FIVEXGU-887533 format. One record per residue: x, y, z of N, C-alpha, C in turn. Coordinates in steps of 0.1 Angstrom, whole numbers, plus 5000, padded with zeros to 4 digits. Example, Ala and Ser with C-alpha at 12.3 -4.5 7.8 and 13.67 -1.06 7.14 Angstrom:
% residues 2
513249435078512349555078513249675078;512849785071513749895071512950005079;
This chain:
% residues 298
448433279240447133339245446033239245;445333219256444133139256443033209262;441833189256440633259261440233229275;440033329283439633309297438133309298;437533199303436133189304435733119318;434533159322434133099335433432959333;432932909343432332769343431132759334;430432879332429232879323429632919309;430932919305431332959292431233109289;431033189299431033329298432433379298;432733469288434133519287434433609299;435633599304436033679316436833799312;437033819299437833939294437034059298;437834169301437234299304436834369291;435534379289434934439276434734589279;435834659281435734809285435434819299;434834939303434534969317433034979319;432534989331431135009333430635139328;431535239329431135379325431235389310;432135309303432235309289432535169284;431435089283431534949280431834909265;433034959261433434929247434934879247;435234779239436634739239436934699224;438134739220438534699206439934639207;440134529201441434459201441834409187;443034399185443634349172444234209175;443834109169444233969173444733889161;445433779164445733679154445333549159;444733459151444433329156445633249160;446733279153447933199157448433229171;447933329177448233359191447633259201;446633189196446133079204446832949200;447232879210448032759207447432659197;446132649198445332559189444932629176;445332759175444832829163443432859162;442732859174441332879175440932929189;439833009190439333039203438032959205;437832899217436832809219435432869220;434432779220433032829222432832909235;432233019234431933099246430833199243;430433279253429433379251429633489260;429033609258429133719267427933809265;427733899274426633989274426734099263;427934119258428134219248427834179234;427534269226427534249211428934249206;429234169196430634169191430634189176;431434279171431634299157433034249154;433234179143434534129139434834179125;436034219122436534259109437834189105;437834119094439034049090440034139083;441234149088442334229082443134149072;443534029075444333949067443933799069;444033719058443633579060442233549060;441833449067440433409068440133329081;438933329085438533269098437333189096;437333069101436132979101435433019114;434333089113433633149124432233079125;431933039138430632979140429933049151;428633079149427733139158426433059160;426232999172425132909174425132809163;424132809154423932699144424432749130;425032869130425532919117427032909115;427532899103428932889101429332979089;430433049091430833149081432333129078;432833149066434233159063434433309059;435033379068435233519066436533549060;436633629049437833669042438133809045;439333849040439833989042438734089038;438534189047437534289044436134259048;435834139052434534099056434434109071;433134119075432934129090431734049094;431434049107430333969112429834039125;428434049125427734089137427333969145;427833959158427433849167426633909178;425433859180424533919190424933879204;424433959213424733929227424133789231;424933719240424533589245424633479235;425033499223425133399213426433319215;426333189214427533099215428333119202;429733139203430533159191431933109193;432533069182433933019182434533049169;435833059168436533089156437832999155;438132969142439332879140440032919127;441232879125441932889113441232799102;441332849090440832769079442032699073;442232569076443432499072444632559079;445732589071446932649077447032799076;445932859071445932999069445633079082;446533159086446333239098445333359095;444833419105443933529104444233639114;444333759109444433879117443133949116;442533989128441234049127441034149139;440034239137439634329148438434279155;438434289168437234249176436734369184;435534409181434934519188433734469196;433834489209432634449218432134569225;430834569226430134679234428834629240;428534679252427334639258426134719253;425034659250423834729245423434849253;423734849266423234969274423935099269;425135089263425735209258424835279248;424035199240423135259231421835299237;421335219246420035239252419935369261;421135399268421035499278420435449290;419535529296418935489309417835379307;417635299318416735189317415335239314;414635159304413335199301413235309290;414335349284414335449274413635399261;413135499254412435459241413435399232;414735449231415735399223415935249226;416135219239416335089244415234989240;413935029243412834939241412534929226;412535039219412135029205413234979195;414435019198415434989188416534879192;416934889205417934799209417434659213;416434659222415834529226415334449215;414834519204414234439193415234359185;416534399187417534319180418234219190;418534269202419234189212418434069217;417134099218416233989223415633909213;416033929200415433849189416333719188;415933609194416733489195417133429181;416333459171416633399158417633479150;418033589156419033679149420333679157;421133569156422333559163423533619156;423433629143424633679135424133729122;424933819116424733879103426133889096;426333839084427533849077427533999071;428734059072428834199067429834199055;429434239043430334239032430134369024;431034389014431034509006429934498995;429234378994428234368984426934438987;426834479000425634549004426034689008;425234789004425634929007425634959021;424534909028424434939043425534869051;425834749046426834669053428234729051;428534779039429834849037429934969045;428735049047428735159055429035129070;428535009074428834969088430334929089;430834869079432334829080433134959079;432735059072433535179072433535249085;432335239092432235299105433135219115;433235089113434135009121435535059120;436035079108437335129105437535259112;436535349112436635479119436835459134;436135369139436235339154437635289157;438135209148439535159150440535279150;440335369141441235489141441035569154;439835579159439635659171440335589183;440335459184441035389195442535409194;443035419182444435439180444835589184;444035679180444435819182443935879195;442735829200442135879213442036039212;441236089203441136239202440236289214;440136419214439436489225438036429227;437236409216435836369217435736209215;436736139219436935999217435635919220;435135919233434035849237432735889229;432536019227431336069220431336019206;432536029199432635989185432335829184;432935759193432735609192431235579194;430635639203429135619205428335659193;428735769187428035819176428135719164;429235659162429435569151428735439154;428735389167428035269170426535289168;426035399172424635429170424335429155;425235479146425035469132424935329127;425935239132425935099128424635039132;424235069144423034999150421735049142;421735169138420635219130420535139117;421635109110421635029098421234889101;421634829112421234699116419734689118;419234789125417734789128416934809115;417434899106416734919094416734799085;417734719086417834609076417834469082;417734449095417834319101416634229097;415434289095414334209092414534129079;415034199069415334129056416334019058;417434049066418433939068417833819076;416933849086416333739093415533649085;414833709075414033629066414833539058;416033579054416933489046417433379054;417633399066418333289075417333189079;417733059080416932949085416632979099;415432949104415132959118416132879127;416532929138417432859146416632759155;417232649158416632549167417132589181;416332659189416832709201417032599211;416132489210416332379219417732309217;418032299204419332239201420532329206;420432459205421432549210421632539225;420532539232420532529247421132389251;420832289243421332149246422832149245;423332219234424832229232425432309243;424732419247425332499258425432419271;424432339274424432259286425532159286;425832089274426831999273428232059275;428432179268429732249269429932289284;428932349290429032389304429432279313;428832159311429132049319430531999317;431031999305432331949302433332049308;433032169308434032269313433932289328;432932249334432832249349433532129354;433632019347434031889352435231829345;435931899336436931849328438031779336;438231829349439331769357439031639363;437731599362437231469368437231359357;437031239362436831129353435331139348;435131169335433831179330433331059322;432131029324431530919316430530969305;430430899295429530939284428130939289;427730859298426430859304426130989311;427131039319426931169326426731279316;427531279305427431389295426131379288;425731259284424431239277423231289285;423331269299422231309307422031459307;423131539305423031679305422231719292;422431649281421731679269420331619268;420031529277418731469277418631369265;419731309262419831209250420431079255;420230979247420930849249422430869245;423230779249424630799247425030799232;424430719224424830719210424330839203;423130889206422531009200423331129205;423831129217424631239223425831259215;426531139212427731149204427531199190;426431149184426131199170425731349170;425031389180424631529182425831619183;426731579192427931659194428831669182;428931559175429831559163429231649152;427931639151427231729141427431879144;427331909156427432049160428832109161;429732019165431132069168432132029157;431731939149432731889139433831809144;433731759156434631669162434031589173;434531469177433931389186434031449200;433231399209433231439223434631419229;435231299227436431269233437631359228;437631389215438631479209438431619215;437231659216436931799221437431809236;437131709244437531709258439031709259;439731629251441231629251441731759247;441231819237441731959233441532059244;440332049251440132149261441032129273;441231999277442131969288443532019285;444031999273445332049269445332199270;444332269265444232419266444332459281;443632389290443632429304444932409310;445732309305447032279311448132389308;447932469298448932569294449232669305;448232719311448532819321449132759333;448832629336449432559347450932539345;451332499333452732489329453432619330;452732729325453432859325453632909339;452732869348452832909362453832829371;454332729365455432649372455032519376;453832469373453432329377454332229370;454632119376455332009369454431949359;455031869350454231799340453231709347;453631639357452731549364451631629371;451931739378450931819384449831869374;450331919363449431969352448631859347;449231739344448431629339447231589348;447531569360446531529370445531639372;445931759372445031869375443931889364;444231849351443331869341442531739336;442731639344441931519342442631399334;443931409332444631299326445031189337;444831069333445130959343446630939345;447430969335448830949337449631059329;450831099335451631199328452031159314;452231029312452730979299451630999288;450330969292449330989282449131139279;449231219290449131369288450231419279;451431369280452531409272452331369257;451731249255451431199242450431289235;449331319242448331399236448831549234;449531599244450031729243450931749230;451831659228452631659216451831649203;450831569203450031549191449231679188;448831749198448031869196448931999193;450131999199450932119198452232109191;452731979188453931959182455131969191;454831989204455931999214455531919226;456531889234456331819247455931919257;455231879268454931969279456232029285;457331959286458532009291459132119282;459032099269459532199260458732319261;457432309263456532419264456932499277;457132429288457532499300458932569298;459832509291461132579289460932709281;460132699271459832819262459232929270;458532889281457932989289458833039300;460132999299461033039309461032969322;460432839321460332759333461232639332;462132619341463032499341462232369341;462732279333462032149333462432069345;461531979351461831909363462831789359;
């Protein structure tokens, strides 16, 4: 499984329906070939709850190591990514919902007074949820109840889910001011610079990219761009681009492309170099990956 995102890093996954914009899924990081889901963003708020293991979770400029029983509030439009911590896999629940589910009609008092005050607060991209706080534990308990509702789908399913989400949101609204004071102010210019670089990389990964072109997107010189990216992402620009290109090649190999076709389609100059990088990242050759997907090797 690989995360599907558009050219602006917006996730393409269906987060429920327009009439009921809520989605809950149970996932494992090991289901991603790289053991991680890449940086992306979406219009929905996302709540995460760790069932087993731990996840190295990043939201904008913040970083968390979530353990079993802990959760995270990720605000709408916030850049976020998650990865295994070492070799430890993680199973977790992901609950996404659009803020309009809580607001009701456009211009409502609930929307203006309670919802927009959190969604539009750019300095509040995330909140760690643990059992050490009474209100956070209550929010996690409500999350568990929503999970049960999705499994059972009782008669009042949608109404009960909305009621519980409103309860969680009430606790967030009542307590977010204190949480925001504890957090360091986010550097919004830095976040937008990172968003611009990531967008450029993912729009142009199949082309021959130069460091000068990438640095121009960030408004930095080449050396400072490299340092900036390494500080924010924890890996070099070149390593990140190689990882992304390999990730993009997976669906091509699954769909029946030859190794050569896949290599050239995702920006590698030669199939031999593609195969070398593929094996270093996955432990398998591209041909082996195709065979495992039920595709005959050329």
